[in-house]
N, CA, C and O atoms as a GROMACS GRO file, in nm:
protein
  556
    1UNK      N    1   4.618  -4.375  -0.493
    1UNK     CA    2   4.693  -4.513  -0.480
    1UNK      C    3   4.672  -4.604  -0.594
    1UNK      O    4   4.566  -4.608  -0.656
    2UNK      N    5   4.796  -4.693  -0.626
    2UNK     CA    6   4.776  -4.780  -0.730
    2UNK      C    7   4.698  -4.925  -0.708
    2UNK      O    8   4.671  -4.947  -0.590
    3UNK      N    9   4.663  -5.011  -0.788
    3UNK     CA   10   4.623  -5.140  -0.727
    3UNK      C   11   4.712  -5.194  -0.663
    3UNK      O   12   4.663  -5.273  -0.582
    4UNK      N   13   4.836  -5.190  -0.658
    4UNK     CA   14   4.931  -5.258  -0.602
    4UNK      C   15   4.960  -5.210  -0.476
    4UNK      O   16   4.977  -5.289  -0.383
    5UNK      N   17   4.968  -5.092  -0.460
    5UNK     CA   18   4.983  -5.009  -0.352
    5UNK      C   19   4.874  -5.066  -0.230
    5UNK      O   20   4.903  -5.098  -0.114
    6UNK      N   21   4.751  -5.067  -0.291
    6UNK     CA   22   4.621  -5.115  -0.221
    6UNK      C   23   4.643  -5.255  -0.163
    6UNK      O   24   4.647  -5.284  -0.043
    7UNK      N   25   4.657  -5.328  -0.255
    7UNK     CA   26   4.697  -5.480  -0.250
    7UNK      C   27   4.788  -5.514  -0.147
    7UNK      O   28   4.767  -5.604  -0.065
    8UNK      N   29   4.947  -5.400  -0.150
    8UNK     CA   30   5.022  -5.438  -0.031
    8UNK      C   31   4.969  -5.402   0.139
    8UNK      O   32   4.992  -5.458   0.246
    9UNK      N   33   4.880  -5.265   0.097
    9UNK     CA   34   4.849  -5.255   0.247
    9UNK      C   35   4.718  -5.342   0.280
    9UNK      O   36   4.707  -5.365   0.401
   10UNK      N   37   4.649  -5.378   0.225
   10UNK     CA   38   4.561  -5.464   0.272
   10UNK      C   39   4.615  -5.601   0.319
   10UNK      O   40   4.554  -5.659   0.410
   11UNK      N   41   4.762  -5.676   0.245
   11UNK     CA   42   4.814  -5.770   0.294
   11UNK      C   43   4.869  -5.734   0.448
   11UNK      O   44   4.838  -5.796   0.550
   12UNK      N   45   4.943  -5.639   0.443
   12UNK     CA   46   4.999  -5.608   0.543
   12UNK      C   47   4.899  -5.611   0.678
   12UNK      O   48   4.920  -5.674   0.781
   13UNK      N   49   4.767  -5.515   0.643
   13UNK     CA   50   4.682  -5.556   0.741
   13UNK      C   51   4.630  -5.661   0.780
   13UNK      O   52   4.615  -5.678   0.901
   14UNK      N   53   4.599  -5.733   0.712
   14UNK     CA   54   4.549  -5.890   0.728
   14UNK      C   55   4.662  -5.954   0.801
   14UNK      O   56   4.650  -6.032   0.895
   15UNK      N   57   4.763  -5.916   0.754
   15UNK     CA   58   4.901  -6.008   0.862
   15UNK      C   59   4.876  -5.943   0.990
   15UNK      O   60   4.885  -6.005   1.095
   16UNK      N   61   4.845  -5.824   0.984
   16UNK     CA   62   4.850  -5.778   1.158
   16UNK      C   63   4.726  -5.819   1.226
   16UNK      O   64   4.731  -5.840   1.347
   17UNK      N   65   4.612  -5.834   1.162
   17UNK     CA   66   4.476  -5.914   1.180
   17UNK      C   67   4.454  -6.029   1.236
   17UNK      O   68   4.365  -6.074   1.307
   18UNK      N   69   4.606  -6.093   1.166
   18UNK     CA   70   4.526  -6.261   1.222
   18UNK      C   71   4.682  -6.280   1.326
   18UNK      O   72   4.734  -6.385   1.365
   19UNK      N   73   4.725  -6.142   1.347
   19UNK     CA   74   4.837  -6.199   1.494
   19UNK      C   75   5.001  -6.268   1.405
   19UNK      O   76   5.087  -6.319   1.477
   20UNK      N   77   5.020  -6.262   1.273
   20UNK     CA   78   5.130  -6.320   1.201
   20UNK      C   79   5.200  -6.175   1.127
   20UNK      O   80   5.143  -6.135   1.026
   21UNK      N   81   5.306  -6.107   1.170
   21UNK     CA   82   5.295  -6.002   1.071
   21UNK      C   83   5.410  -6.068   0.988
   21UNK      O   84   5.476  -6.166   1.021
   22UNK      N   85   5.424  -5.989   0.866
   22UNK     CA   86   5.511  -6.040   0.763
   22UNK      C   87   5.656  -6.033   0.812
   22UNK      O   88   5.649  -5.937   0.889
   23UNK      N   89   5.768  -6.071   0.814
   23UNK     CA   90   5.917  -6.053   0.837
   23UNK      C   91   6.005  -6.035   0.706
   23UNK      O   92   6.017  -6.121   0.618
   24UNK      N   93   6.054  -5.932   0.706
   24UNK     CA   94   6.134  -5.891   0.580
   24UNK      C   95   6.245  -5.973   0.645
   24UNK      O   96   6.272  -5.974   0.766
   25UNK      N   97   6.323  -6.060   0.523
   25UNK     CA   98   6.431  -6.120   0.516
   25UNK      C   99   6.546  -6.022   0.454
   25UNK      O  100   6.505  -5.920   0.399
   26UNK      N  101   6.687  -6.047   0.460
   26UNK     CA  102   6.776  -6.056   0.411
   26UNK      C  103   6.784  -6.174   0.313
   26UNK      O  104   6.851  -6.272   0.345
   27UNK      N  105   6.719  -6.169   0.192
   27UNK     CA  106   6.740  -6.252   0.086
   27UNK      C  107   6.855  -6.318   0.073
   27UNK      O  108   6.961  -6.257   0.064
   28UNK      N  109   6.844  -6.482   0.068
   28UNK     CA  110   6.985  -6.538   0.044
   28UNK      C  111   6.997  -6.513  -0.115
   28UNK      O  112   6.903  -6.473  -0.184
   29UNK      N  113   7.135  -6.543  -0.166
   29UNK     CA  114   7.101  -6.538  -0.329
   29UNK      C  115   7.017  -6.642  -0.358
   29UNK      O  116   6.950  -6.603  -0.453
   30UNK      N  117   6.972  -6.793  -0.319
   30UNK     CA  118   6.866  -6.848  -0.369
   30UNK      C  119   6.751  -6.799  -0.358
   30UNK      O  120   6.681  -6.815  -0.458
   31UNK      N  121   6.702  -6.742  -0.265
   31UNK     CA  122   6.543  -6.677  -0.235
   31UNK      C  123   6.554  -6.548  -0.343
   31UNK      O  124   6.450  -6.511  -0.398
   32UNK      N  125   6.679  -6.484  -0.370
   32UNK     CA  126   6.662  -6.360  -0.484
   32UNK      C  127   6.628  -6.407  -0.576
   32UNK      O  128   6.543  -6.341  -0.636
   33UNK      N  129   6.666  -6.534  -0.637
   33UNK     CA  130   6.688  -6.614  -0.773
   33UNK      C  131   6.520  -6.658  -0.763
   33UNK      O  132   6.440  -6.650  -0.857
   34UNK      N  133   6.494  -6.698  -0.646
   34UNK     CA  134   6.325  -6.738  -0.662
   34UNK      C  135   6.206  -6.627  -0.659
   34UNK      O  136   6.092  -6.636  -0.706
   35UNK      N  137   6.264  -6.523  -0.591
   35UNK     CA  138   6.170  -6.412  -0.619
   35UNK      C  139   6.148  -6.343  -0.737
   35UNK      O  140   6.050  -6.284  -0.781
   36UNK      N  141   6.310  -6.374  -0.796
   36UNK     CA  142   6.297  -6.304  -0.908
   36UNK      C  143   6.226  -6.393  -1.032
   36UNK      O  144   6.167  -6.333  -1.122
   37UNK      N  145   6.235  -6.534  -1.029
   37UNK     CA  146   6.134  -6.583  -1.132
   37UNK      C  147   5.970  -6.559  -1.058
   37UNK      O  148   5.868  -6.555  -1.126
   38UNK      N  149   5.973  -6.550  -0.957
   38UNK     CA  150   5.805  -6.512  -0.942
   38UNK      C  151   5.779  -6.392  -1.031
   38UNK      O  152   5.685  -6.391  -1.111
   39UNK      N  153   5.881  -6.266  -1.012
   39UNK     CA  154   5.841  -6.164  -1.080
   39UNK      C  155   5.846  -6.191  -1.229
   39UNK      O  156   5.778  -6.113  -1.296
   40UNK      N  157   5.918  -6.294  -1.303
   40UNK     CA  158   5.923  -6.308  -1.435
   40UNK      C  159   5.768  -6.386  -1.452
   40UNK      O  160   5.721  -6.389  -1.565
   41UNK      N  161   5.709  -6.433  -1.368
   41UNK     CA  162   5.612  -6.490  -1.376
   41UNK      C  163   5.499  -6.388  -1.401
   41UNK      O  164   5.425  -6.392  -1.498
   42UNK      N  165   5.495  -6.287  -1.293
   42UNK     CA  166   5.428  -6.171  -1.332
   42UNK      C  167   5.416  -6.095  -1.453
   42UNK      O  168   5.316  -6.055  -1.514
   43UNK      N  169   5.570  -6.081  -1.481
   43UNK     CA  170   5.570  -6.011  -1.665
   43UNK      C  171   5.482  -6.056  -1.764
   43UNK      O  172   5.409  -5.999  -1.845
   44UNK      N  173   5.521  -6.237  -1.720
   44UNK     CA  174   5.434  -6.328  -1.828
   44UNK      C  175   5.284  -6.275  -1.829
   44UNK      O  176   5.210  -6.237  -1.920
   45UNK      N  177   5.274  -6.286  -1.727
   45UNK     CA  178   5.102  -6.224  -1.687
   45UNK      C  179   5.054  -6.134  -1.760
   45UNK      O  180   4.966  -6.142  -1.846
   46UNK      N  181   5.138  -6.015  -1.713
   46UNK     CA  182   5.108  -5.875  -1.823
   46UNK      C  183   5.121  -5.894  -1.951
   46UNK      O  184   5.039  -5.845  -2.029
   47UNK      N  185   5.228  -5.971  -1.995
   47UNK     CA  186   5.237  -5.992  -2.156
   47UNK      C  187   5.101  -6.045  -2.200
   47UNK      O  188   5.038  -5.978  -2.282
   48UNK      N  189   5.051  -6.155  -2.155
   48UNK     CA  190   4.946  -6.201  -2.192
   48UNK      C  191   4.822  -6.154  -2.166
   48UNK      O  192   4.726  -6.230  -2.174
   49UNK      N  193   4.807  -6.017  -2.132
   49UNK     CA  194   4.691  -5.943  -2.083
   49UNK      C  195   4.617  -5.966  -1.955
   49UNK      O  196   4.496  -5.947  -1.940
   50UNK      N  197   4.714  -6.015  -1.850
   50UNK     CA  198   4.623  -6.066  -1.760
   50UNK      C  199   4.695  -5.982  -1.606
   50UNK      O  200   4.776  -5.889  -1.607
   51UNK      N  201   4.642  -6.039  -1.499
   51UNK     CA  202   4.681  -5.943  -1.384
   51UNK      C  203   4.806  -5.959  -1.344
   51UNK      O  204   4.860  -6.068  -1.366
   52UNK      N  205   4.867  -5.869  -1.287
   52UNK     CA  206   5.014  -5.867  -1.256
   52UNK      C  207   5.047  -5.940  -1.163
   52UNK      O  208   5.080  -5.883  -1.058
   53UNK      N  209   5.050  -6.075  -1.166
   53UNK     CA  210   5.088  -6.148  -1.038
   53UNK      C  211   5.164  -6.244  -1.063
   53UNK      O  212   5.138  -6.292  -1.174
   54UNK      N  213   5.262  -6.305  -1.000
   54UNK     CA  214   5.310  -6.430  -1.032
   54UNK      C  215   5.370  -6.514  -0.907
   54UNK      O  216   5.377  -6.468  -0.793
   55UNK      N  217   5.416  -6.657  -0.950
   55UNK     CA  218   5.447  -6.725  -0.810
   55UNK      C  219   5.528  -6.799  -0.859
   55UNK      O  220   5.558  -6.787  -0.978
   56UNK      N  221   5.589  -6.900  -0.776
   56UNK     CA  222   5.683  -7.003  -0.823
   56UNK      C  223   5.677  -7.105  -0.689
   56UNK      O  224   5.652  -7.066  -0.575
   57UNK      N  225   5.700  -7.217  -0.719
   57UNK     CA  226   5.683  -7.304  -0.595
   57UNK      C  227   5.825  -7.390  -0.606
   57UNK      O  228   5.862  -7.438  -0.712
   58UNK      N  229   5.893  -7.401  -0.494
   58UNK     CA  230   6.036  -7.441  -0.497
   58UNK      C  231   6.065  -7.574  -0.390
   58UNK      O  232   6.019  -7.578  -0.276
   59UNK      N  233   6.137  -7.665  -0.441
   59UNK     CA  234   6.164  -7.752  -0.337
   59UNK      C  235   6.324  -7.748  -0.357
   59UNK      O  236   6.380  -7.737  -0.466
   60UNK      N  237   6.385  -7.757  -0.237
   60UNK     CA  238   6.545  -7.765  -0.243
   60UNK      C  239   6.581  -7.636  -0.309
   60UNK      O  240   6.544  -7.523  -0.274
   61UNK      N  241   6.650  -7.667  -0.399
   61UNK     CA  242   6.712  -7.538  -0.456
   61UNK      C  243   6.635  -7.548  -0.587
   61UNK      O  244   6.682  -7.455  -0.654
   62UNK      N  245   6.538  -7.611  -0.663
   62UNK     CA  246   6.492  -7.632  -0.767
   62UNK      C  247   6.350  -7.580  -0.798
   62UNK      O  248   6.264  -7.625  -0.722
   63UNK      N  249   6.302  -7.483  -0.908
   63UNK     CA  250   6.190  -7.449  -0.914
   63UNK      C  251   6.123  -7.562  -0.983
   63UNK      O  252   6.164  -7.618  -1.085
   64UNK      N  253   5.980  -7.599  -0.892
   64UNK     CA  254   5.906  -7.708  -0.939
   64UNK      C  255   5.791  -7.701  -1.012
   64UNK      O  256   5.743  -7.790  -1.082
   65UNK      N  257   5.734  -7.548  -0.984
   65UNK     CA  258   5.585  -7.488  -1.038
   65UNK      C  259   5.590  -7.369  -1.085
   65UNK      O  260   5.641  -7.288  -1.008
   66UNK      N  261   5.558  -7.335  -1.175
   66UNK     CA  262   5.548  -7.203  -1.255
   66UNK      C  263   5.415  -7.137  -1.260
   66UNK      O  264   5.325  -7.195  -1.320
   67UNK      N  265   5.388  -7.001  -1.192
   67UNK     CA  266   5.246  -6.968  -1.229
   67UNK      C  267   5.242  -6.830  -1.245
   67UNK      O  268   5.270  -6.752  -1.153
   68UNK      N  269   5.209  -6.796  -1.356
   68UNK     CA  270   5.165  -6.659  -1.400
   68UNK      C  271   5.014  -6.670  -1.379
   68UNK      O  272   4.948  -6.773  -1.392
   69UNK      N  273   4.965  -6.536  -1.340
   69UNK     CA  274   4.808  -6.513  -1.284
   69UNK      C  275   4.727  -6.537  -1.460
   69UNK      O  276   4.761  -6.491  -1.569
   70UNK      N  277   4.631  -6.613  -1.428
   70UNK     CA  278   4.603  -6.656  -1.586
   70UNK      C  279   4.414  -6.640  -1.537
   70UNK      O  280   4.324  -6.707  -1.588
   71UNK      N  281   4.399  -6.548  -1.441
   71UNK     CA  282   4.213  -6.526  -1.436
   71UNK      C  283   4.182  -6.467  -1.545
   71UNK      O  284   4.068  -6.496  -1.581
   72UNK      N  285   4.245  -6.385  -1.622
   72UNK     CA  286   4.165  -6.331  -1.750
   72UNK      C  287   4.139  -6.409  -1.852
   72UNK      O  288   4.035  -6.436  -1.912
   73UNK      N  289   4.287  -6.453  -1.867
   73UNK     CA  290   4.287  -6.532  -2.010
   73UNK      C  291   4.218  -6.655  -2.003
   73UNK      O  292   4.153  -6.701  -2.096
   74UNK      N  293   4.232  -6.711  -1.885
   74UNK     CA  294   4.160  -6.862  -1.866
   74UNK      C  295   4.007  -6.822  -1.823
   74UNK      O  296   3.928  -6.917  -1.818
   75UNK      N  297   3.964  -6.707  -1.795
   75UNK     CA  298   3.838  -6.682  -1.741
   75UNK      C  299   3.812  -6.763  -1.646
   75UNK      O  300   3.708  -6.830  -1.640
   76UNK      N  301   3.901  -6.765  -1.564
   76UNK     CA  302   3.858  -6.863  -1.421
   76UNK      C  303   3.932  -6.795  -1.305
   76UNK      O  304   4.055  -6.794  -1.297
   77UNK      N  305   3.839  -6.732  -1.204
   77UNK     CA  306   3.872  -6.675  -1.110
   77UNK      C  307   3.972  -6.707  -0.980
   77UNK      O  308   4.035  -6.631  -0.906
   78UNK      N  309   3.960  -6.860  -0.984
   78UNK     CA  310   4.050  -6.957  -0.902
   78UNK      C  311   4.218  -6.956  -0.980
   78UNK      O  312   4.305  -7.018  -0.919
   79UNK      N  313   4.253  -6.890  -1.103
   79UNK     CA  314   4.354  -6.912  -1.188
   79UNK      C  315   4.444  -6.805  -1.128
   79UNK      O  316   4.506  -6.742  -1.214
   80UNK      N  317   4.473  -6.760  -0.974
   80UNK     CA  318   4.573  -6.672  -0.943
   80UNK      C  319   4.702  -6.749  -0.963
   80UNK      O  320   4.715  -6.871  -0.971
   81UNK      N  321   4.795  -6.656  -0.968
   81UNK     CA  322   4.966  -6.691  -0.998
   81UNK      C  323   4.977  -6.815  -0.879
   81UNK      O  324   5.021  -6.927  -0.908
   82UNK      N  325   4.926  -6.773  -0.727
   82UNK     CA  326   4.969  -6.885  -0.627
   82UNK      C  327   4.909  -7.038  -0.692
   82UNK      O  328   4.986  -7.133  -0.711
   83UNK      N  329   4.796  -7.042  -0.716
   83UNK     CA  330   4.718  -7.158  -0.727
   83UNK      C  331   4.762  -7.232  -0.840
   83UNK      O  332   4.765  -7.355  -0.834
   84UNK      N  333   4.806  -7.157  -0.965
   84UNK     CA  334   4.891  -7.178  -1.078
   84UNK      C  335   4.992  -7.299  -1.059
   84UNK      O  336   4.993  -7.417  -1.093
   85UNK      N  337   5.092  -7.196  -0.974
   85UNK     CA  338   5.247  -7.261  -0.944
   85UNK      C  339   5.198  -7.376  -0.856
   85UNK      O  340   5.264  -7.478  -0.871
   86UNK      N  341   5.115  -7.383  -0.783
   86UNK     CA  342   5.073  -7.517  -0.682
   86UNK      C  343   5.030  -7.649  -0.820
   86UNK      O  344   5.078  -7.762  -0.823
   87UNK      N  345   4.926  -7.588  -0.924
   87UNK     CA  346   4.882  -7.694  -1.014
   87UNK      C  347   4.977  -7.753  -1.101
   87UNK      O  348   4.961  -7.861  -1.158
   88UNK      N  349   5.081  -7.677  -1.111
   88UNK     CA  350   5.204  -7.697  -1.196
   88UNK      C  351   5.279  -7.795  -1.123
   88UNK      O  352   5.300  -7.907  -1.169
   89UNK      N  353   5.330  -7.750  -0.986
   89UNK     CA  354   5.426  -7.838  -0.916
   89UNK      C  355   5.347  -8.015  -0.879
   89UNK      O  356   5.408  -8.120  -0.858
   90UNK      N  357   5.212  -7.993  -0.882
   90UNK     CA  358   5.146  -8.114  -0.847
   90UNK      C  359   5.166  -8.196  -0.985
   90UNK      O  360   5.190  -8.317  -0.982
   91UNK      N  361   5.156  -8.127  -1.104
   91UNK     CA  362   5.129  -8.200  -1.242
   91UNK      C  363   5.274  -8.286  -1.218
   91UNK      O  364   5.281  -8.403  -1.254
   92UNK      N  365   5.376  -8.224  -1.162
   92UNK     CA  366   5.544  -8.250  -1.161
   92UNK      C  367   5.577  -8.343  -1.040
   92UNK      O  368   5.671  -8.423  -1.040
   93UNK      N  369   5.483  -8.323  -0.929
   93UNK     CA  370   5.540  -8.400  -0.837
   93UNK      C  371   5.423  -8.464  -0.749
   93UNK      O  372   5.455  -8.472  -0.630
   94UNK      N  373   5.358  -8.488  -0.765
   94UNK     CA  374   5.204  -8.535  -0.718
   94UNK      C  375   5.114  -8.450  -0.663
   94UNK      O  376   5.119  -8.335  -0.707
   95UNK      N  377   5.024  -8.476  -0.572
   95UNK     CA  378   4.904  -8.370  -0.500
   95UNK      C  379   5.003  -8.321  -0.372
   95UNK      O  380   4.986  -8.207  -0.329
   96UNK      N  381   5.117  -8.415  -0.307
   96UNK     CA  382   5.117  -8.325  -0.179
   96UNK      C  383   5.294  -8.258  -0.225
   96UNK      O  384   5.377  -8.305  -0.303
   97UNK      N  385   5.296  -8.149  -0.150
   97UNK     CA  386   5.401  -8.074  -0.202
   97UNK      C  387   5.486  -8.051  -0.038
   97UNK      O  388   5.534  -7.947   0.007
   98UNK      N  389   5.484  -8.182   0.022
   98UNK     CA  390   5.553  -8.144   0.159
   98UNK      C  391   5.739  -8.064   0.151
   98UNK      O  392   5.832  -8.113   0.086
   99UNK      N  393   5.743  -7.995   0.198
   99UNK     CA  394   5.892  -7.910   0.201
   99UNK      C  395   5.890  -7.819   0.107
   99UNK      O  396   5.998  -7.760   0.101
  100UNK      N  397   5.802  -7.778   0.021
  100UNK     CA  398   5.810  -7.700  -0.078
  100UNK      C  399   5.825  -7.525  -0.004
  100UNK      O  400   5.838  -7.501   0.116
  101UNK      N  401   5.821  -7.447  -0.089
  101UNK     CA  402   5.836  -7.281  -0.079
  101UNK      C  403   5.744  -7.233  -0.144
  101UNK      O  404   5.718  -7.308  -0.238
  102UNK      N  405   5.685  -7.151  -0.142
  102UNK     CA  406   5.619  -7.048  -0.231
  102UNK      C  407   5.685  -6.937  -0.226
  102UNK      O  408   5.735  -6.892  -0.123
  103UNK      N  409   5.690  -6.872  -0.362
  103UNK     CA  410   5.772  -6.753  -0.372
  103UNK      C  411   5.680  -6.676  -0.431
  103UNK      O  412   5.668  -6.715  -0.547
  104UNK      N  413   5.574  -6.539  -0.397
  104UNK     CA  414   5.516  -6.475  -0.506
  104UNK      C  415   5.526  -6.339  -0.481
  104UNK      O  416   5.582  -6.294  -0.380
  105UNK      N  417   5.481  -6.279  -0.557
  105UNK     CA  418   5.500  -6.105  -0.599
  105UNK      C  419   5.421  -6.040  -0.506
  105UNK      O  420   5.433  -5.918  -0.493
  106UNK      N  421   5.329  -6.111  -0.431
  106UNK     CA  422   5.260  -6.029  -0.318
  106UNK      C  423   5.211  -6.131  -0.255
  106UNK      O  424   5.213  -6.246  -0.300
  107UNK      N  425   5.139  -6.082  -0.092
  107UNK     CA  426   5.069  -6.165  -0.034
  107UNK      C  427   4.977  -6.237  -0.086
  107UNK      O  428   4.870  -6.187  -0.120
  108UNK      N  429   5.004  -6.370  -0.103
  108UNK     CA  430   4.861  -6.445  -0.118
  108UNK      C  431   4.749  -6.465  -0.061
  108UNK      O  432   4.748  -6.518   0.050
  109UNK      N  433   4.632  -6.429  -0.122
  109UNK     CA  434   4.498  -6.393  -0.052
  109UNK      C  435   4.467  -6.563   0.003
  109UNK      O  436   4.514  -6.673  -0.026
  110UNK      N  437   4.346  -6.504   0.111
  110UNK     CA  438   4.324  -6.611   0.199
  110UNK      C  439   4.274  -6.770   0.116
  110UNK      O  440   4.282  -6.877   0.177
  111UNK      N  441   4.235  -6.764   0.001
  111UNK     CA  442   4.197  -6.866  -0.075
  111UNK      C  443   4.350  -6.953  -0.122
  111UNK      O  444   4.378  -7.070  -0.099
  112UNK      N  445   4.414  -6.872  -0.180
  112UNK     CA  446   4.560  -6.918  -0.204
  112UNK      C  447   4.657  -6.961  -0.107
  112UNK      O  448   4.746  -7.043  -0.128
  113UNK      N  449   4.628  -6.886   0.025
  113UNK     CA  450   4.698  -6.939   0.152
  113UNK      C  451   4.638  -7.086   0.154
  113UNK      O  452   4.707  -7.185   0.132
  114UNK      N  453   4.490  -7.091   0.186
  114UNK     CA  454   4.448  -7.226   0.209
  114UNK      C  455   4.492  -7.356   0.104
  114UNK      O  456   4.536  -7.467   0.136
  115UNK      N  457   4.466  -7.302  -0.028
  115UNK     CA  458   4.550  -7.411  -0.119
  115UNK      C  459   4.683  -7.433  -0.070
  115UNK      O  460   4.710  -7.549  -0.038
  116UNK      N  461   4.778  -7.341  -0.057
  116UNK     CA  462   4.897  -7.376  -0.020
  116UNK      C  463   4.933  -7.463   0.110
  116UNK      O  464   5.042  -7.519   0.124
  117UNK      N  465   4.813  -7.468   0.220
  117UNK     CA  466   4.849  -7.546   0.313
  117UNK      C  467   4.771  -7.654   0.301
  117UNK      O  468   4.795  -7.746   0.379
  118UNK      N  469   4.679  -7.668   0.220
  118UNK     CA  470   4.620  -7.785   0.159
  118UNK      C  471   4.697  -7.886   0.089
  118UNK      O  472   4.674  -8.008   0.087
  119UNK      N  473   4.826  -7.797   0.008
  119UNK     CA  474   4.928  -7.880  -0.020
  119UNK      C  475   5.033  -7.902   0.031
  119UNK      O  476   5.126  -7.964  -0.020
  120UNK      N  477   5.030  -7.849   0.149
  120UNK     CA  478   5.132  -7.910   0.274
  120UNK      C  479   5.238  -7.799   0.216
  120UNK      O  480   5.348  -7.854   0.214
  121UNK      N  481   5.245  -7.703   0.182
  121UNK     CA  482   5.346  -7.596   0.170
  121UNK      C  483   5.428  -7.570   0.285
  121UNK      O  484   5.369  -7.567   0.393
  122UNK      N  485   5.542  -7.553   0.283
  122UNK     CA  486   5.588  -7.525   0.403
  122UNK      C  487   5.640  -7.431   0.451
  122UNK      O  488   5.686  -7.425   0.565
  123UNK      N  489   5.638  -7.312   0.337
  123UNK     CA  490   5.650  -7.160   0.401
  123UNK      C  491   5.609  -7.081   0.270
  123UNK      O  492   5.589  -7.136   0.161
  124UNK      N  493   5.599  -6.933   0.295
  124UNK     CA  494   5.555  -6.843   0.189
  124UNK      C  495   5.618  -6.772   0.217
  124UNK      O  496   5.644  -6.746   0.335
  125UNK      N  497   5.688  -6.691   0.071
  125UNK     CA  498   5.787  -6.556   0.105
  125UNK      C  499   5.716  -6.477  -0.021
  125UNK      O  500   5.670  -6.533  -0.120
  126UNK      N  501   5.718  -6.347   0.004
  126UNK     CA  502   5.623  -6.274  -0.106
  126UNK      C  503   5.691  -6.132  -0.099
  126UNK      O  504   5.744  -6.099   0.007
  127UNK      N  505   5.693  -6.056  -0.198
  127UNK     CA  506   5.702  -5.936  -0.261
  127UNK      C  507   5.860  -5.917  -0.270
  127UNK      O  508   5.931  -5.997  -0.209
  128UNK      N  509   5.922  -5.807  -0.348
  128UNK     CA  510   6.047  -5.753  -0.389
  128UNK      C  511   6.152  -5.825  -0.253
  128UNK      O  512   6.247  -5.900  -0.277
  129UNK      N  513   6.124  -5.799  -0.162
  129UNK     CA  514   6.211  -5.810  -0.016
  129UNK      C  515   6.202  -5.963   0.011
  129UNK      O  516   6.296  -6.003   0.080
  130UNK      N  517   6.130  -6.040  -0.020
  130UNK     CA  518   6.071  -6.206   0.003
  130UNK      C  519   6.071  -6.188   0.137
  130UNK      O  520   6.157  -6.239   0.208
  131UNK      N  521   5.959  -6.099   0.190
  131UNK     CA  522   5.904  -6.102   0.332
  131UNK      C  523   5.847  -6.256   0.370
  131UNK      O  524   5.761  -6.317   0.306
  132UNK      N  525   5.912  -6.300   0.483
  132UNK     CA  526   5.848  -6.437   0.517
  132UNK      C  527   5.714  -6.429   0.567
  132UNK      O  528   5.697  -6.354   0.664
  133UNK      N  529   5.632  -6.482   0.528
  133UNK     CA  530   5.475  -6.486   0.580
  133UNK      C  531   5.485  -6.608   0.652
  133UNK      O  532   5.397  -6.610   0.738
  134UNK      N  533   5.552  -6.705   0.653
  134UNK     CA  534   5.568  -6.825   0.747
  134UNK      C  535   5.486  -6.928   0.686
  134UNK      O  536   5.468  -6.927   0.564
  135UNK      N  537   5.417  -7.046   0.785
  135UNK     CA  538   5.372  -7.160   0.721
  135UNK      C  539   5.208  -7.112   0.666
  135UNK      O  540   5.127  -7.050   0.735
  136UNK      N  541   5.194  -7.149   0.562
  136UNK     CA  542   5.024  -7.105   0.522
  136UNK      C  543   4.935  -7.172   0.624
  136UNK      O  544   4.959  -7.268   0.697
  137UNK      N  545   4.813  -7.089   0.612
  137UNK     CA  546   4.707  -7.129   0.727
  137UNK      C  547   4.601  -7.138   0.642
  137UNK      O  548   4.597  -7.079   0.534
  138UNK      N  549   4.498  -7.223   0.694
  138UNK     CA  550   4.370  -7.254   0.640
  138UNK      C  551   4.260  -7.156   0.713
  138UNK      O  552   4.232  -7.138   0.832
  139UNK      N  553   4.209  -7.103   0.588
  139UNK     CA  554   4.073  -6.979   0.667
  139UNK      C  555   4.103  -6.953   0.790
  139UNK      O  556   4.032  -6.879   0.857
   0.00000   0.00000   0.00000
């Protein structure tokens, strides 16, 4: 089992354990564009020698935050793609990201989901199918 398969399996189990199963969507063209942008961030992270994860933050029809994983290159265990995208969006828009959505290559970990909740992200989508993870929750 690859690390991606393990992470996907753990994400599915955690969704079920938390009582909010991921729902696959028939992605709209915009959602497809946003998830493709998250996968572009994943490729950027890989090219830089980092973990294979990427995320973007979207407000309306515009990407306002970009996040390749930077855990290895920055030697920062908190530099997950999702938190990097949140940090980038906050630089552009300020601290509260009300109404924004997060698109990431895999289900965000609990710490990234809590960071998304703290930033007031409205909804999270993940994976190649843009599965709907719903509104982020704190711990």
